[in-house]
N, C-alpha and C positions, 0 to 999 in steps of 0.2 A: 895523724891523717884522719880526716873526717869520714864518718860512716855514710854510706849512700842513703839518701832519703828513700824510705820505704814506699812512700806514695809515688815517688818518681819511678820506682822500679816496677810498679804494677802495670800490667798490659792495658792498653786502651781498648775498651769495648767498641765494636763496630756499631755504627748507627743503624737502627732497624730500617729495613727496606719498606718504604711506603707501599700500601696495597695498590694493586693496579686498578685504575679507574674502570668501573663497570661500563659496558657499552650502552650507549643511549638507546632506549627502545624506539624503534621506528614505527611508523603508522601500520595498524593491523591491515591484513589483506581483505579487501572488500570485493564480493562477487560482482560481476558486471550486471548492471541493471538490464531487465528484459526489454526488448525492443517494443515499440508501439504496435508493430504488426503482430507480434506474438500475443500481446495482451488482447488485441482486437479479435484474433482468432480464438483465444480461450473464451472470451465473452460470448462470441457467436456460438461456440460449442455448448456453453452452459445454457444460453437462451434456447437453442434447438432441443436440448434435453428437457428443459422445463416445458416447452410447448408440447413435446411428445407426451410427457407425463400428464399434462392437463387434458390433452385429447383422449388419452386412455381412460382417465377418470370420468370424462364426460360420456364416452361410449359406454362405460360400465354403468353409469347412472341411468342412461337411457335404456339400456338392456334390462336393468332391474325394474324400472318403471313399466316397461312392456310386460315383463313377467308378472308383476303384481296386477296389472290391468287385465291380462288374460286369465289369471287365476280368479280374480274377482268376477269377471264376466262369465267364465265357463265353469265355475265351481259347482253350479247346480245342474250341469249337463246330465249326469247319471240319474239324479232325482227327477229331472224333467222327463227323461225317457220313460221312467216308471209311471208318470202321470199321463202319458199319451194313451196308454191302454184304457185308463179311466175315461178320458175324453171320448175314445172310440166307443166304449160300451154305452156311455150316455147317448151318443148319437144313434147307435143301433137301437137302443130302447125307444127313442122318439120316433125312429123310422118304422118301428114295428107297430106303433099305435095307429089304429084306423083313423081316417079323417074325422074331424069334429062334426058333430051334428046335435040336433035337439035331444035325441034319445041316448046320448052318451051317459054312462053311469057317473054320478057325481063323484064317487070315490076314484074312478079312473081319471076324471078330469082333474081332481086334486093331485093325483099321483103325477100326471103329465106336467102340471104346473110346477110341481116340486122338482121334477127332472130338468125342466127348462131353466128354472132358476139356478139349479146346481151347475148346469152346463155354462150358463152365462157367467157365474162367479168364477168358474175354472178358467174360462177363456179370458176374463178380465185379469186374473192372476197371471196367465201366460203373457198377456200384453204388457203388464208392468215389469216383467222380467225379460222383455225383448224376445219372447217366444212367439213366432209367427207361423200361422197355418199356411200350408201350400195346397191350394185347391185348383188344379188345372181343369180346364173345360175342354170338351171335345172340339177339336179343330186347332187347339194350341200346339205350338211347335214343341217337339220332344226335346228336353234339356237333360243330358246325362248327369249334370251336376245337381239336379233337383228331382229327377224322375227315375224310376226303375221300371223298365219294360218287362212285362210278364208274358205277353203273347202278342202275336200279330193278328190284325183283323183285315182280311181282304175286302176292300171296298172302293167304289168309284166316287163315293160322296165326299171323301176327304183326300187331300194330297198325301202321297207317301211320306212317312215320317211324322205325320201329325198324330196327336193323341186322339184315339177313337173312344176309349172307355177309361173311366177312373174307378179303380177298385178300392183304394184307400188314400186318404189325404196324407200329406207329409208335413213336416215341421222343421223350422230352422231356429237356432238360438243365436241371436245377433247375426253374424255372418257365417256361422258354422252349421252344417247340416246335422240335424238330429235324426231324422228319418226321411228317406225319399218317398215321394208319392208313388204308389203302385198303379201302373197304367197299362192299357193295351194300345199298341201303335198300329196305325193304318198302313196298309201296303196295297200296291196295285193288285187287282184280282188276277188270277192265273188265266191264261188263254183257254179257249173252249176245249182244245184238244189236250190240254195239260191236266195232270192229276191234281185235284184240290189239295191245298195245304191244310193239314190238321191244325186246329186251334191249339195254341201252346207251342208252336214251332219256334225254332231259334230266331231271335230278333236281332237284326243288324241295327245297332244303336249308334252307328257312326254318321248318321244323317245330320 
């Protein structure tokens, strides 16, 4: 009796299971495109912010220019106030000199000439730096922005509120007051039965 074939008795191996096919990759998720209206609104917002920033820069530039101009224009204000007393003293010295005549001392004449030249040079310097003298005259209207009333002068010769006397000239630097002119202001004289008002009484400068 024939022996069984060994190969025939061996178990048959199962065929390997093929791997499962990988799922095909689908298209990636794409966010929806912004609408035209939203883009226009965003552009308008950016334009508005840009315009505001430019306006702020322009305002800042103008402000700095004004500050620089004021600093340049008024930087000498304190120094100029100190020179006003010099100008006053020169004018007082000239006013104290008696009128010229043939018998005037030559030395005095030379001194007067030197004072006059000094005053002229000082006033020329003032003019170059926009320092202007305020010299009101009797009869001019009182201006509280330029004049300081020191007393009232009862008189019929001038209208009430007009300048009657000038004690000291004033000065302005460009459009800024350095020193007001000191003046006396006219007022209507009191009635005959009224007590006279003393010189130096309170002045109503609201005229």
